[in-house]
C-alpha positions as CSV (number, residue, x, y, z in Angstrom):
1,M,37.3,-4.0,-5.9
2,H,34.8,-6.0,-8.2
3,L,33.6,-4.0,-11.1
4,I,30.5,-4.3,-12.5
5,S,30.2,-4.2,-15.7
6,R,33.4,-3.6,-18.1
7,K,31.0,-3.7,-20.9
8,K,30.3,-0.3,-20.6
9,L,33.8,0.7,-20.6
10,L,34.5,-1.3,-23.8
11,E,31.3,0.4,-25.5
12,A,32.6,3.7,-24.6
13,A,35.9,3.0,-26.0
14,E,34.4,2.0,-29.5
15,K,32.1,5.0,-29.4
16,H,34.9,7.6,-28.5
17,S,38.4,7.5,-30.1
18,G,41.1,7.7,-27.6
19,L,39.2,6.8,-24.6
20,G,40.3,3.0,-24.9
21,E,43.6,3.4,-23.0
22,P,42.5,5.9,-20.3
23,L,39.5,3.6,-19.5
24,D,41.8,0.5,-19.5
25,V,43.9,2.2,-17.0
26,W,41.3,3.3,-14.9
27,Y,40.0,-0.4,-14.8
28,R,43.2,-1.8,-13.7
29,I,43.7,0.4,-11.0
30,A,40.4,0.2,-9.6
31,K,40.1,-3.4,-10.1
32,K,43.2,-3.9,-7.9
33,A,42.1,-1.3,-5.1
34,E,40.6,-1.8,-1.8
35,W,39.0,1.4,-1.4
36,L,37.1,1.8,2.0
37,S,36.2,5.4,1.5
38,L,36.2,8.3,-0.9
39,A,39.3,9.3,0.7
40,D,40.9,6.0,-0.3
41,V,39.7,6.8,-3.7
42,R,41.0,10.3,-4.1
43,R,44.6,9.1,-2.7
44,V,44.7,7.6,-6.5
45,F,42.2,9.8,-8.2
46,P,42.5,13.1,-6.8
47,S,39.8,14.6,-8.9
48,A,37.2,12.1,-8.1
49,D,34.0,13.8,-6.7
50,P,31.0,12.6,-5.0
51,A,27.5,13.5,-7.0
52,G,24.7,12.2,-4.7
53,K,25.0,8.6,-4.7
54,F,27.7,8.5,-7.6
55,T,31.4,9.0,-7.7
56,V,32.7,10.8,-10.9
57,F,35.9,10.4,-12.5
58,N,37.7,12.7,-14.9
59,V,38.8,10.3,-17.7
60,K,41.3,11.5,-20.6
61,G,42.2,14.9,-18.8
62,N,38.9,16.8,-18.6
63,A,37.5,15.3,-21.7
64,S,35.0,12.6,-20.1
65,R,33.4,11.4,-17.2
66,L,32.9,8.1,-15.8
67,I,30.0,7.9,-13.3
68,T,30.1,4.9,-10.7
69,E,28.3,4.0,-7.7
70,I,30.8,2.3,-5.0
71,N,29.7,0.1,-2.6
72,Y,32.7,0.3,-0.2
73,Q,31.2,-2.4,2.3
74,T,31.0,-4.9,-0.5
75,G,33.9,-3.9,-2.4
76,R,31.8,-3.4,-5.8
77,I,31.9,-0.8,-8.1
78,F,28.9,-0.3,-10.5
79,L,29.8,1.6,-13.7
80,R,26.8,3.7,-14.7
81,H,27.9,6.0,-17.4
82,V,30.6,7.1,-19.5
83,L,30.1,10.5,-20.9
84,T,31.6,13.5,-22.7
85,H,32.3,16.6,-20.8
86,A,29.1,18.4,-22.8
87,E,27.0,15.0,-22.0
88,Y,27.7,15.4,-18.5
89,S,27.1,18.9,-18.2
90,K,23.5,18.6,-19.7
91,G,22.6,16.4,-16.6
92,G,19.9,13.8,-16.4
93,W,22.4,11.1,-15.8
94,N,21.8,11.2,-12.2
95,K,18.4,10.4,-12.1
């Protein structure tokens, strides 16, 4: 998969302590993946959930959320947000 843009992951790792390693692990797995559907994603990340046009991943246990848009046809993952659980719960990110 082609990830656009890793910059969001690096910025989130700087902002939130302890998030760098889990995001890097997610990045390395996703970069090598060949996902064709949400079912493929869930084989690797069982807690991944659809939320409208987004796919939401739990990162660092249940502490943070990585919100992505995955285009399975082109093999691209667009990184939209990295939020704490509290920020995610407030909503507004999906508009």
